[in-house]
N, C-alpha and C positions, 0 to 999 in steps of 0.2 A: 585452594588452586588459589595460583597468583591472579588478580583481576589487571589483565595485560592493558585494558582499556584506560584503566586510572594510573596505570605507569604512564602510557603514552602523553595523557593528557597533562599529567603534574611535568615531566620533563619537558615537553612543549613550551607550558606556562611560563618555567623559569628562562629559556631562551627565546621566547618573545620579549620579556623583560628587559634582558641582555641585549639583544641583537635590534629589538623592533619589528616591524611587520613584514620589513624584507626579508629578515633572514640574514643580511649580508648579500645578499647578491642585487646586482644592478639592475635596476627594472626603469623601464623607457617613463620620461616626465608625461609624455602622451600616447597613447595605445594608437598602436602600429596596423591594426587591421581594422577589416568593418566586422559588426557585430555577428555573427552566421546562430541561427534560430537551433536551439537546442531540440534536439526530436520533433522536427515539425512533419516526419512520418516513422514508422514504424521502424526500430532498426537497433543494431549493435553498438555498444559502448566498449569500444577496445582501448585496452590500460596501457601506459607506459610504468612498467613496477620492476624496479630493481631487486627489491628483496622483502621478507615480509617478516615477522616474530614467528610464525609457526614454521615456515618453511625455511627459512636462514636466506639465503644468496639464491637469486633467481637468474637473474639476467644483472651482474653488476655492471659490465660494460657494453651495456646497451646504449645506443646513441639514439637520442631523443627524436633529433632531423628526423634521421635515416629510419626509425620505425614509426615516427607520424606519417611518411609519405608513402610507406608499405600500406599502412591501415586504411589510408584514405584512396589509395590504389584499389583496395580488396572492397569498398564500396561500405565500409563504416557510417552510420548517421553521425558519429560523434569518436573522438578522443578523448580519453581521463587521464589524467597526467598526475601521479602520485608526487604529492613535494613534499612531504613530511621527510626528514632527515636522520632521526636517531633511529628511525625502525625501519624504514622502509629504502632508506639510502635516495631519496628524492632531494630535488630543489626547485627553486623558482625560474635556476637556469634551465632546467628543462620543460618546462612552460613555454618560454618564451620561444624557445629552439622548437618546441612541439608548431606552436602558433603560427610562427616564421614560415613551418617547412610543409603547411598545410591550410593556404589560407581561406580555403572554402567548405570546410571540415569543422563543428563546433568542439572547443575546445571545455573541456569540463576539469575544473581545476579541484582534485581531492586530497582533501587536508581535514585535520581534525582542527577547525577554525572557531578563535577563542573571542576575538575582538572584532570590533564595527569595523576597525580601520583598513583590515585585511580584506576586506571586500574592494574597499578602492586599488588595493596593489594590485588583487588578483585582475580587472578590469585593464590594469594599464598592461599587466603583462600580457595581456590577450584570451583570457580567458572567458567565453561564453555563458557558462554556469559554472555554480561554487556548491561545492558539497557542504550541505549543515545538517550536522548528526544530532538529531533532536535530545539522542539520549544524555547528552552531552550539555547541554543548553537548556535554560530554562523557558516558559513560555514566552514570556516578555524576550527575552535576549532573540530568541528562534524569530520571533514576530519583525525586532528592529531588524535583525539583520537581513530578513528576508525583503523587506521594503527596503534595505539600502542595496540589494540587488537588484530590485525592481527600477528605484531611483537609476541606477549605471544602464538600465534595460538589458540586464543579463539574470539569467535564470537561476532562481531559487533550487537546489536541488535537495529536497530534503529525507535524509534517509531515517527510517523508521523500521524499529525492532520489538519496542515494547507495547502495553495497552495503553499508558499515557501519552507514548508519541503520535498517538491516531489524532488526540484532540487538539493537541499542537501546532500540529500538520493541519488539521480545517481553523485553526485560529491564525494561521500565515497565511494561508490560502484565500480566508476570506478578505483577509486586510489588504492582500496585494491585489484584491479583484476589486476593492474601490475605489471607484473613480472619481470622489466627492473630497471635501475641504483638508478628510483625515489622512489622505494618500500623500507621497511627498510626491514633488514634481521633478518629473523626466531632467534627466541632464541633456543638454545638447546632443543631436545623434544618435540618442539611445533610443531602443526599438520600443515601441509604447507597451506598456501593461503587461509585461512576461509574470505568467503565474506560475508558482512551484510546481512542481513536478516531485514526484513521492519514487524514493527506492526503498525496498524492503529485503533487507539485508538475511539471506540466507547462513551467512555467519555470523552467532553472537563472539562481540568484539573484546568481550569480557575474558573467552575461554579459548575464542577461534574454532570453537567448532559448528559443524557445518552441516544444516538439514536443511534439502531443498524443498520439504515441505511447509517452511516456514513462509516464506512468499505468498501464496496460494491461499494460506489460513485468513488473512487479511481482507477479508471480503468488502469491508466496510468504505474501503478505497476503489469497489469497482468505478464511480464515477469520474475520478480521476484519472490523470495519466499516471501510468507505474511502470516501475523497472525492476526488475528480477536481479538482484546483486546477488554474486561469487557463485563460486562454486560447480561454474560449466567449464566441464572440460573437453565436451567432445561436441561435434555435427546434431548428435541425434538428441543431447540434451538439451544444445541450441532451439533444434525442432519442437521437442516436449515443452519449451517456454512459450515459446511463440503461437502452439496449439492451445495453450490457456491462456490466453487472451493479455497477456502482458504486453506494453507497447517497447519496451525495449529490452536488453539484459546486458549487464555490464560483466565483462570477461575480461578477467586479470590475468591469473599465473599461466594459464592454458596458453594466451596470445601471447605473453612476455616472452615464455620459456619453448613454445613451439612456434613462433612466425608463420612457418609453412601451413598452418593448420587455420589461419584466418580467414582463407578466402572461400572454405567450405563452413563454416562457423555460421560467416555473415549470410551467406545462401541460405543456408539450412533454417537460421533463425527466421530472416525476412518473408521466406515463401511462405510457413507458416501465419507468421505476425499478420501479414499483409492478409491473407485470406481469413483468418480470425477477425479482422477488422473490417471485414467486407461483409462477415456473417453476424456481427455488433451492427452494425449500420443499416440492414437490412430487416433485423427484426426488433431495433431498435421501438418503444411505442406499442408494439403488438402485445394487447391485454396485459400491458402494464410490466410487461417483462422484457428485459433484454438478453438475448442469448449473448454469452461472451466466450463461449468456445467451440472449438471445430473439431473437437473429438466426443465420444463417450469415454474414454479414457482419463481425458482431461477434466469431465466432469466429476468422475469418480474420484481422483485424487483430489478433487478441491473438497468433496464432500466430509476427505478422510482428515484433510488436514484442519478444515474448521473443527472437527469433534475433538482432535486432538489438543486444539489451542482453547476451547472453551469448556470443554467439559473435559480433561486430563485430571481425575482423580485418582487411578488406579490403571494397571496395565489394561490395555484392550483383550477382552478376550473372544477366543474364534472358538464353538464347537464344531468339532469337522467329524465324520462319519456318520451322519443323521440320513435315515432309510424311509420315516413315518412321520405321520401328521403329528401324533401325540408327543413323541420326543422332541420335534422342533417347537412346538407351539411352550411345553415345560422349558427347552435352554433360552427361548425368548424371553419367557416372563420371568425366568432369574434373573437374567441381567445380561445375557450373552451379546456382545457387539456385531457378530460376525456368525452365522452359520453356514456350515458346508456341508459340499453335496461331491461326492467322490463318482467319477464319471470314466470308470476301469474296469472291465469285464475281469479280471483276476482278482480284484479284492474281493472281501466276503461283504464290504459296506456298498458295492456299486449299487446305482438306482439309476431307474429309468426315467428319460423325459416326461412321459407320462405322472410318474411317482412326484415327482420334483412341482409340475403343476398344480398338482394338488395339494402338495403342504402348501406352495406360497398361498393358493387360493382360501385354503383353513388360517393360515397365519394372517391375511389380512381383514379376511372375516373376524378374526379376534380382534383385530385394530394393531396388529403386529407389523413392523416394517423392518425389522434388521436388515443389511446387504447380506446379500446370499450368493455365495461363493461357487461355484463349480470348480472340481479339480481333475484335471487331468493331465494324463501324465505321458498319451501320445497322440501331439497335436492331429495326427492324417489319420488318426481313427473314425471309424462311424460314431464312437461316445463321444468325441471331443464334437463332432462336428453337430450332434444333438444337442453340447452343452451351449455350444457359441449361437445354436440358434434361438434358444432360451434365454443367453443374454441379450440379444436382436430386438426379441419379445419384451423385454423387459421382466419376465421371469425370475432370472437371474442377474446380479448386478456384474458379475465380474469373474473371470476365467482366472485361477491359480494353475499357472504351468509349473508342473512338478517335475523337477528333476530333467526337464527338455529344453530342446531349446525356446527362447523368448520372444518376442517381436520387441524392436525396437517400439518404446514410450509413443513413438509420433507417428509410426508405419500408417499403412493403409487397413493392415490388423486394425490396432490399437483405434485407429479411428472410428470404426463401427463396435468393437467390443474393448470395455475397461479391461485391464492385466496386469497380471504381477507375477513374477516368478519364485520358483524355492529350490533352494540349491542343496546336496546333502553331500558334502566335503569329506574325503577318507580322511582327510590330513588337516594341516595347519597350510602346507602348501597347495591346500586342492582349494584354497578361498579363492584362486583369481579369477574364478567365475563369477563368483558375488562382486570382486572388484570391477569388473569387466563389466555388468550389470549397471552396479550404480553411477559407475564412467559413463556409460551411453542413457543416462538419462533416468533409470526406474527410482522412483523416491524410494521404495522399500523393497526387501526380498528377503524369505522367508527361510528360517536358516533349522533343516531338520538333519537326523540322528542318519547316518550311512548305516544302509544293509543291504547287504551284496545281493539278496535274493528278492527282497520286497522294497516297495517305494514309498511306505508308508505303516500309521498303525501298528508299529512292532511293538510298542513299547520300549524302544533303545531310546537312550539319552545319546545326544552329541556329547562327544568328549570334552571336560572344562577347559583345554587349552584352546580347543576349536571355537567356542561359543564365545571366549575374553579378546580374542583375535577378533574375532565379527564383530564384538558389540565395540571395538575402538573403531570401525570402518562404516558404521551405521548405528542410528538407533534400532535396538535390537528386535526383529520379529523371531520370534524363536519355538521349535515344537518338536517333537520326539520324547517321549518317557515321562513326561507330565502327569501327575497324580495329584490327590489332595492330600496326600502323604508328603509329598516333595516338592510340593510347590511354595511354600513359606520359604526355604531354603534357597530356592531356584531367584526368588525375586530378590530376596536381599543378597545376594552373590551377584547376580547379574543386573540386574534393576531391567527387565523388558520392558519393552514397548508394546507388544501385542504379545500374548500367550495363546499358541495353538493346541488344543486338547483332543483326542478323539478316543483310543483306547482305555485311558484314565478314566474316562466318566461311563464305563461299558457293563453291565452285566454279562453280554457277548458282544460276537461283534456284528455292528448294524444295531442293537438293542441297547439303549441307555439305562444308566443305574440313576434313578433321581437323586438318590442319598449321597451319590457320590457327586454328583452336581453342585447340590446345596452346601455340600462340603467343601468342592473347592470352591464356591465363590465368596461364602464366609472366612474361609482363610485368607482367600487375596482380599477381601476387605479390612479383615484385621488388621492384617498386616501394612496395609496403605493407610491404616486411619493412625497408624502408631505414631 
């Protein structure tokens, strides 16, 4: 697979040598507007973006000044202007036009900055913040460029994606926070001591694949101001990012392609982010812990995100259809990452609330605390109500809405109950439901096999064409017909992030076969160790 980021940087470096830091654009000798503080409070960063390497033309005829005014009128905290010319169709002219058109809104220059003199050019063009991509800069250069931003009184917006980027950011932050002789002197009129803001990109710039669980996985950044970058296309997704405690979201394609949606995106994020900020402020210092979340759903997904980033060595394993203490303890001892309990009266694996409480107590007594998931197929049923009560009590960790309507991830339901959806498309054309759930901000959606009369545990596999199509849309969570005998080929063919197994580990419905659990886990370990 080509490294798109490397191509962008190499071509830009050649242009920089030929054209200089202005890239041929006319830049004022002196800055024409006051500095506007960047993300002074939680809010959106809406982007002026003409094209991208992955999407091609997005809004090639976009008028930067008109778009900036539209974004400012929507109440955005900042406007990002993509100035890279070869792959994104931008220019510094777009930056100067936007800065003139929206004088009271902070302007971010978004580009692949490679030289220190580009900071001064950005300042003169009207930028209040400059993107610095940690991945393409050494720690020394990142620190130097951040201090150069500070000397002009504008904010270094440092993008983080990998493990090594975290310490680079911290080093730059420390340097910019100093007020002694090691720090540069501010230019006349500069805002004193702007410190870096972190942006965590859900998009991998090497492949342009997007994963919404990457930003919340960087919990080390909690003490800093952090922005969720990329992948947000709907107000519900914006609201979910706000509920997770992010100080900002950067919205690119959705804003540029569909400007009529920006009012709703701004309002949705701001409402949730400001409420989350209040929760954070009220709980700061209590028992040495700060509550960063507005909802149980946000806390659950951060837990999953951190596990994927720090412990991912094989597919996550969910053993489902558990009905008794012994089986649940064996599955957890064997290494299952999640345990599933069915709350559907038609299922032979249906369990009562009392039974699940007893199972959870037995797990805790044994020192076992895997996330426990309640599977519901009818949100209006008495069984679903019992499962929801167990989540509120802390007996269950989340609900799996299986083949039924799923609450938006920042809805009132999700505020109290962590949840995710499972879909059972009959064909590739039926994957629209999966796409809609992802667009609405669901971080993951489970794909199960379709069966006309049963909701799950059928031993039936999803059609390969459906699985391959789904895997192109999202990191794959897969259920349906998975057994110790076929799990090796499933891993090699589809590379799932999570495997959900029910009937494939049973002696009979609701009773687990420990030899099958052992065989499943051993096969998975062998495959992922190769």
